[in-house]
C-alpha positions as CSV (number, residue, x, y, z in Angstrom):
1,M,-99.0,178.3,29.0
2,D,-96.4,180.6,30.5
3,K,-99.0,182.5,32.6
4,F,-100.2,179.2,33.9
5,R,-96.9,177.9,35.0
6,N,-95.8,181.1,36.5
7,K,-98.9,181.8,38.3
8,Y,-100.1,178.1,39.6
9,R,-97.2,175.8,39.3
10,I,-95.3,174.9,42.5
11,T,-91.6,175.0,42.0
12,S,-90.2,171.6,42.4
13,A,-88.4,170.7,45.6
14,R,-86.3,168.1,43.4
15,L,-82.6,168.8,42.6
16,K,-82.6,170.5,39.1
17,N,-81.0,168.6,36.3
18,W,-81.0,165.2,38.3
19,D,-82.8,162.3,36.8
20,Y,-84.4,160.8,39.9
21,G,-84.5,157.4,37.8
22,T,-80.8,157.2,38.1
23,D,-79.1,154.4,39.9
24,A,-78.3,155.8,43.2
25,S,-79.6,155.7,47.0
26,Y,-81.9,158.2,48.1
27,F,-82.8,159.2,51.7
28,I,-86.4,160.0,52.0
29,T,-88.5,161.4,54.5
30,C,-92.2,161.8,54.6
31,C,-94.0,163.5,57.4
32,T,-97.9,163.8,58.3
33,L,-99.9,166.6,57.8
34,N,-99.3,169.1,60.8
35,R,-96.9,166.5,62.3
36,I,-99.7,164.7,63.8
37,C,-98.6,161.3,65.6
38,Y,-100.7,159.2,63.6
39,F,-98.1,156.3,63.5
40,G,-97.6,155.6,67.3
41,D,-95.5,156.8,70.0
42,V,-92.1,156.3,71.3
43,E,-92.0,154.5,74.8
44,N,-88.5,153.8,76.4
45,R,-86.8,155.0,73.3
46,E,-88.4,152.3,71.1
47,M,-91.1,153.0,68.7
48,K,-94.5,151.4,69.3
49,C,-96.4,151.5,66.1
50,S,-100.2,152.0,66.0
51,E,-102.4,150.3,63.5
52,V,-101.9,153.2,61.0
53,G,-98.0,153.0,61.9
54,Q,-97.9,149.3,61.0
55,L,-99.5,150.1,57.6
56,A,-96.9,152.5,56.9
57,D,-94.3,150.1,57.6
58,Q,-96.0,147.2,55.8
59,F,-96.2,149.3,52.5
60,L,-92.6,150.2,53.0
61,L,-91.9,146.7,52.8
62,E,-93.9,146.3,49.5
63,I,-92.0,148.8,47.7
64,P,-89.4,146.4,46.2
65,E,-92.3,143.9,45.2
66,R,-93.9,146.4,43.3
67,Y,-90.9,148.1,41.8
68,E,-88.2,145.7,40.7
69,Y,-85.4,148.3,40.4
70,A,-86.0,149.4,44.1
71,K,-84.3,148.1,47.0
72,L,-85.0,149.2,50.7
73,D,-82.0,149.8,53.0
74,A,-82.5,151.6,56.5
75,R,-86.1,152.3,57.4
76,I,-87.8,153.7,60.4
77,V,-91.4,154.8,60.9
78,M,-91.8,157.4,63.6
79,P,-94.8,158.9,65.3
80,N,-95.2,161.6,62.7
81,H,-92.8,160.7,59.9
82,V,-91.1,158.1,57.8
83,H,-87.5,157.8,57.1
84,V,-86.2,155.4,54.5
85,I,-83.1,155.0,52.1
86,I,-84.4,153.5,48.9
87,T,-81.7,152.4,46.3
88,I,-82.6,152.3,42.7
89,D,-80.7,149.7,40.6
90,K,-81.9,148.9,37.1
91,S,-78.8,147.0,36.1
92,D,-80.8,143.8,35.9
93,Y,-84.0,145.3,35.3
94,N,-86.0,145.1,32.1
95,A,-88.6,147.7,32.0
96,P,-92.4,146.2,31.4
97,G,-92.8,145.4,27.7
98,T,-89.0,144.8,27.0
99,D,-89.1,141.1,28.0
100,A,-90.9,140.2,24.7
101,I,-88.0,141.4,22.8
102,N,-85.3,140.2,24.9
103,R,-86.4,136.6,25.5
104,T,-85.8,135.2,22.0
105,D,-86.0,131.5,23.4
106,A,-89.5,132.0,24.7
107,I,-91.0,133.8,21.8
108,N,-90.9,134.1,18.0
109,R,-88.7,137.1,17.4
110,T,-90.9,138.0,14.4
111,D,-94.1,138.1,16.4
112,A,-92.2,140.4,18.8
113,I,-91.1,143.0,16.2
114,N,-94.7,142.9,14.8
115,R,-96.2,143.7,18.2
116,T,-93.5,146.5,18.6
117,D,-94.2,147.9,15.3
118,A,-98.0,148.0,16.3
119,I,-97.3,149.9,19.6
120,N,-95.1,152.4,17.8
121,R,-97.9,153.0,15.2
122,V,-100.4,153.7,18.3
123,S,-97.6,156.0,19.9
124,N,-97.3,157.9,16.8
125,N,-100.8,158.7,16.3
126,E,-101.2,162.3,16.0
127,N,-104.6,162.1,17.3
128,Q,-103.7,160.3,20.6
129,K,-103.7,162.5,23.8
130,Q,-100.5,163.9,25.0
131,R,-98.9,161.6,27.7
132,G,-98.3,163.0,31.0
133,G,-101.2,165.9,30.9
134,I,-100.1,169.5,31.0
135,T,-96.2,168.6,31.6
136,G,-96.1,166.1,28.9
137,N,-93.1,163.7,28.9
138,H,-91.7,165.8,31.9
139,N,-94.4,164.3,34.3
140,P,-92.5,162.2,36.8
141,M,-95.6,159.9,37.3
142,I,-95.0,158.3,33.9
143,H,-91.3,157.5,34.6
144,E,-89.8,154.7,36.9
145,N,-88.2,157.1,39.5
146,I,-88.5,157.9,43.2
147,S,-91.4,160.3,42.6
148,R,-93.6,157.4,41.1
149,I,-92.5,155.1,44.0
150,M,-93.3,157.7,46.7
151,N,-96.7,158.8,45.0
152,W,-97.7,155.0,45.1
153,Y,-96.7,154.6,48.7
154,K,-98.2,157.6,50.2
155,G,-101.5,156.8,48.2
156,R,-101.6,153.4,49.5
157,V,-100.8,154.2,53.2
158,T,-103.5,157.1,52.9
159,Y,-106.3,154.8,51.4
160,E,-105.8,152.0,54.0
161,S,-105.0,154.4,56.9
162,R,-108.5,156.3,56.3
163,K,-110.4,153.2,57.0
164,I,-109.1,153.4,60.5
165,N,-108.8,157.0,60.9
166,P,-110.6,159.2,58.4
167,N,-108.4,162.3,59.3
168,F,-105.2,160.9,58.2
169,D,-103.3,162.7,55.7
170,W,-99.6,163.4,54.7
171,Q,-97.7,166.8,54.0
172,K,-97.9,167.3,50.3
173,R,-94.2,166.8,49.3
174,F,-91.6,164.5,50.7
175,H,-87.9,165.3,51.4
176,D,-85.1,163.7,49.5
177,H,-81.3,163.6,49.8
178,I,-79.2,161.8,47.1
179,I,-76.7,159.9,48.8
180,R,-73.2,160.4,47.0
181,T,-70.6,158.6,49.2
182,Q,-70.3,155.3,51.4
183,P,-69.5,157.5,54.6
184,D,-72.8,159.7,53.8
185,F,-74.7,156.2,53.4
186,E,-73.4,155.0,56.7
187,R,-74.1,158.3,58.6
188,I,-77.7,158.6,57.2
189,A,-78.3,154.9,58.0
190,K,-77.1,155.2,61.5
191,Y,-79.2,158.5,62.0
192,I,-82.5,156.3,61.0
193,E,-81.4,153.6,63.3
194,N,-81.0,156.1,66.4
195,N,-84.0,158.1,65.6
196,P,-86.4,156.6,68.3
197,R,-83.5,157.0,70.9
198,N,-83.2,160.6,69.9
199,W,-86.9,161.3,69.7
200,G,-87.0,163.2,73.0
201,E,-84.4,165.5,71.9
């Protein structure tokens, strides 16, 4: 196991000891493979999206529909990259499966408890496969966090874009910055807004 991790596992680019499912705003950048301009071009300091670029923007807008705890703030699709601020806010969010327990007016509480017990019995079954593969519970794809959102986003854009351009691909990772202050948020939002105007530079 140690040999596998030391030899093959790519070191994470994420900040150590930070839970990327924590309520916060995240500045995310995704680049196309080899910085190829699949998404369009900047003309007269304005971004003109290609069909693939329109898909990249469309699926950004679908993130809050798919993930109730995620909110989009500033965003821009550029010729070879995407910038977006995603804010995670779980204060009013019930994870899937919790509504049955919380909505006591809508269902019989005893039935809900029985269903929960049944789920727990399955989860505790020693013969059940380990969740999350080789990384177990540390696999970010089984948690409600930025990695899960971006994995879905990049996957959807790739799947639909290859119907238009079979060569489309992303760089393997994405860059993130945890926004810690309001001035930091405002500075990054302004940077995103001004990206097309600064493209030539």
